[in-house]
N, C-alpha and C positions, 0 to 999 in steps of 0.2 A: 533942584528937582526938575525944573523945566528943561534944563540942559541935558540931564540924563534921559528924559522922555524923548527929547529930540534926537539924541544919539541912537536910542533904541529904535525909534521910528525910521530913521534913515537906514539903519542896518537891515530892518525887516523889508523896507522898500527895495533895497539893493538885492536882497535874497530873492524876493518875488520877481524882480526884473530879470535876474539871471535864470530863474526857473522858467519864466515865460519865454525867454529867448531859446532855451534848451528845448522846451516843449514844441515851440514853433519849428525849430530846426528838424526835430524828429518827425513831425507831421509832414513837413515839406519833403523830407527824404523818403518817407513812406509813400506819399503821393507820386513822387518822381519814379520810384521803383515800380509801382503799379502801372504807371503810364508807359514806362519802358517795356514792361512785359506785355502790355496790351498791344502796343505798336509792333513789337517783335512778332507776336502771334498773328497780327493782321498782315504784316509783310510776308511771313512764312506761309500764310494761307493764300496769298496772292501769287507768290513766285516759288513757293516750296522751300525746303531746307537746303542748306548749301550742299551741292553735289547731287541733289535729288533729280534735277532735270539736266539734260545735255544740249538741247536745241531750243532756240526761241524763234518763232515765226511772228512777223507783224503782218497781219492780213487785213484787207479792207473789210470793215464791219458789215457792209452790205453784201459781201460774199462770204461771210464767216461760216455759215452752215455748209456751203459747197466746199470751202477750203478744208474745214475740219473733216468732212466726209472723205475727201481725197487723201488727207494725211492718214486717217485711220485705214484706208484701203492700202496705202503704200506700206504702212507698218505691218498689217496682216500678211502682206506678200513678202516683204524683205526682212523685217525684224520683228516677228511675232512675239507677243508677250510684253512688248514695250508699252508705255503709258502715254496718254494724251490728256492735257488739262487746258481748258479754255480760261484765260485770264480776263482782266478788265479791258474795257474799250475806252480809248482816249483819242479825241480829235479824228474820228473816223477810222481808227486802227484798233484791231483787237489782238491781244497777245495770246499766242498758243504755244504751250510748252510741251516738249516731248522728252520723256525719260527712257533711255534705251535699257533694255533688259541687260543684266550684267554680262551674259555670255556674248553680247554683241558689242561690248566696249573693247573692240580690237582695232588694230591698225587698218586691216583690210576693210572693215565696215566704215570707219571714219573717212578713209580715202575715197570711198564710193558714195558717201552721203550726198554730195552735190548732184550726182546722177540719179540717185533714188528720188530726191525731192525737187526735181527740176521743173515740174509743171504744176505747181500749186496755184489755183485760181486766186488772184488778188494778192499774191505775195511775190516779193522780189528776191526771195532767198531766206536764209536763216542765219542766226548768230550762234556761235558755239558757247555753251555754258558749262561744259564739263570741268570739274575741279577734282583734285588740285592740278593746276596747269600753269605753264609759263609760255610766253609768246615771244618769238624773235621776229621783229619787223624790219622792213626795208632791206631784205636780203636779196642780192642780185639773182635773177632767175637762173643763171647758168651755174650757180654754186648751191642752190637749194638742196639738191640731193646729197651733196657733200656734207653740209651742215646737219642734215637729218641723220646721216650715218654717224657723225661725230657726237651728236646729242644722245643717240641711242646707246653709245658706249659708256655713258656716265652712269655709275651706280645710283639707283633710285628712280631712273627713268623707265617707264613702262614701254612707251613708244613715242615716236614723233612723226608728223605728217604735214603735208602742205595744206594750209588753210587760207585759200585765196592768195593774196600776195605776201603772206606771213608763214611762219612755221610754228605749229602748235606742239608743245612738248608736254605730254601727259605724264604725271608723276605717280609713283606707287603710293606714297604717303605725303601728307601735307608737311610733316616734320622734316622732310627732305628738301623743302623748298629753298632754304637759304644755301644749303650745300650745292644743290644742282645749279642754282643761279650763279654762284661763284664759279663753278666749273664752266658754265656756258660763257661767262664773261672772259674767262681765261682763253677759251677756244677762239672767241671773237677777236681778242687782243693778239692772238698768234697769227692772224691773217691780216694782211693789209692790202689795200688797193692803191696802186701807184698809177697816177694819170699823168702822162707827159703831153704837153702841148707845145708845138713849135710856133714861134712867132710868125705872124702873117708876113708874107713877102710884100714889101711896099710896092704900090702901083707906080709904074714909071709913066709919066706924062710928058709928051714932047711939046715943048713950048716954042713957038715961032715969034 
């Protein structure tokens, strides 16, 4: 009788243990899901949804109001209808986001952006945020135009332009990312740079 009671007790204990583990797992998963959604919403509130903004300025916090006023002035003159959002301030720098109006997301506008925003108080320039985008880095200056033309021939590419020392390739759709990347890699592989160095002529020293 005691043996049967013990067997039943151990069985019930095992069942309760499994149920407790399952319940704890469900609670942990629910808390994790809520936390993920909360942080996703927080990040989205700080920097916007993917592709919402095109430019990021890091301006000195003490000059934030002057810088934002100047950015708004340039937008009104050059790209009216575009949006400006002031982000968080960290270590004396404030993030300012600019979302270009759809009709200004063209090669001509992107090529001229450095000249549009060249005199923002307290800012050393901007970073490109437009998506979907691929970037070709370390391209020799004398072949940049060649690679831009080659990139724009690839199906799925809207346009390409010089972005500082790199080439930014703007895509039509994110689903084309892998196809365009493969095509760009093939273009890069088809070109090679051959550097020839002749050995230095040994110095002749006259010995007496």
